[in-house]
Phi, psi and omega in degrees: 000309180311315180298319184296320182290325175294339182246022187293318179300314181301323184296309183296326188293347176290330186300141174285344174262152176283145180237132182232118180243127177228166180270189186289337182272359183088006177289129178290126183249318187200144162230149182268170185301322178298322179292325169311310182289328179287324186256336191077009180259137190263151179300318188296337180265356184246322180310131181086345183257149186277141191291325180296317186291319180302321176294323179300318182279000179076022172290323165212169193257331188230146176225150177254351184299315184294320178298321181286322178289333170291315191260347189047039176227155179302150178219150179231145179199160173257129185243135171259120187255114181057029185062005184251317182251145171241121180232148176268128179254136174230109186259148178218143183275152172239117190266140172273192182296340177267356178094000174277152180287133175241331177223148177240117182260121186244129178260129175246135182227131185286124176243018175300312181292322178300306180312307181299318180297319173303319179292319179299321184287323180293321175289331175288322175303317178300315179297322183294320178293329173291321183293326182292318190295314178299313177310309179303314174302318177291326178293311176305323181292309185294327180291334190271142175295130178265347176245116186290145178266123178192162174215000183282148184294331186298308182289325176311307180298318186294308184298321186294318180295316187297320177299330184284320180292321186308324185284354175253180180257013184292140177295147185240129170244121182259125179244145177161163182299164176297126172094005179284351169104034179295323180296321172306313182286328177292325174287326177303311182300313183297328183287331181263017183254162173293352174267011184298343185264356175263187192286140167249113183246121174267130181236113175276103188293337182273351192251351176273133180303142183301324178284359183242337192302321186293314175296332172289316186281312190254358181079181180210162177263166180308128170078013183291337174193168189292133188082011179283152174298132182302341184254002181080172181212141175284139173279179179305316184296322177290320177294331175270019186313129177082358186246208175238141173250123179261107178270098177278143181057047177302335182297338182271003181285129181298148181308321180300323182283331172306318177299318183285325178293331180294325183296319182301311185289328180282310189245007183039059180220144174233146177237123183287152177296128186098339183268157184252342183246133179289159172239138181282143177227146179245082182232156173251130183255127171246122181245156177210149176203155171252012171279156170267098182295330184295320178293318180299324180291323179296327185265003177084011186267349183218143187283133179293326188286325178292321184297318176291325180292331178284332190277037175288315174226116185240121177248132176255126186257121182294145178293162185298325182297340176269358186217061185296340177298343182269349190292314180295318176294325173291318173307317179294318189288325179282329177300311173303312178297314185276341173291323174293316182297318182261009177053047176253145176258111195217153171218172180236136179294146183296326175298317183294326180293322174304313190289322181290333178284337179278343182277137184298335181047068176291338174266005177056211182304319181299318177301315178296323180297316182294316179299313177301314181298315175299331174294311184289326182286317183262348186285145182241013177232162185281347185230138181268119182250177174301331188285345174274352185277156166295159181311317186291342176262326193286338179306324186283354176286338181287110190297330184221156178286159186301140179281131179259122181291119179290153174300139187247119177271343179213164181292142179228148178292141181297323179303321175294319180298308187293325175296323178298321187293311191295319180295323181291320181295316178305311182295316178300313175302314185288322173307317189283316190259345175075003178208140174296327180301313183297318179293323177299310183293321181296327186263353183058049170224172185285155166307309185304324182299310183295321170305310184301312184297317182287327176286322180291327181269000180219063181302149175076357179306138187238155182289149179257017185108177184297148171258171190299349175261002180096000184284159184243355180247103182212178180261154194286188184303344184288357181127045187264177179229168181239182179304329181279349176099005184261150175296138183288168176291149179247023179134000000 
């Protein structure tokens, strides 16, 4: 036993954990070599010194000795040594013959690296979360059509203006009804800008909870609020650095956020929640709304200075009902997309396209997209016909209004009456659809038959001047046609 005591110091030096031995009063008796290596503290500087005094001097911040003496039970704590090392302490009491604590033996293990790894893991998780947000935005961008489908002159002019503006860093404001395709045009502007290789980030201002919108847009610093990430978080403007931020439904943005957005536009700066210093950002902003911002300014719902700052380049997108030439190309485009997606072989009848062109489309392009998708998913035939349309659309498949029989004052031949009815139906159909070709497909007859019937039933009809296609042989304003088979001008 005496020999063991003589070699006690050598024995505890064998342990891979640091060992710190103190008496019940807290006086340091012995530390092993591993403890010295872990903490950088030497035995000659610790021996004989009280642990409480060492805490007061800032050598370390936490001790377990007093708690173990009081409870006579083991205790665990995390200790910072001189603000450089973080070690975990596991202290155990040594009892004398009376059951009182005579010694406290504390095992120390360095967790500085563990803490650093934990911090690195948290940082990596934050980066992964931000990467997922960016990836989700990129997936949404790639999944959406980046080129609008159109053939109308109104859209040609609009897209030409958009492409001219896209090459600058000017703020772009897109106005239009819900579903007209503001997001598609925003992406097109980004693709034609010098920032096309960087991120396009869409933010739906109307779908973010009011209590989260500031932290989502502008980010926050560590500890900014309860539940905040310990490392803080970048907002959308910082995430899209060098790219484009598309603020959809900007009219739904709260007034308090409008003030901060104005600073982004004017100074290219954002201030995170809880921060005192702004951060510089380099982003191009495209905004969109279906609201009348001018009216919102007058009623105090939208800041006038922000409205004027957004109105650098304003594009008004016409609703689908005002550009009916785009309806058939859009319908074919969506049919091709969803038929490919669901592995269906489908087409759409010309008479059905005529009906779609006559429909008002209050939900615009988005309504058409959803409608065609539904037709592909639920359809059980290879061709979408008028019979597949809902009643409010199928009504437009009827080429002419019901014929009203005139009162007859004297006898007339049935053939003459039928010719009159046939002529009126043809004239109404041509006026409605604007093309003999369409009417011929709708009635399943040849163009020649329609020409012949109209000539036979209207002998001596003379041209009324050039029609919209430049032809000179046409029917007069009462509903004529020219050599090309197009309806003549009506004024």
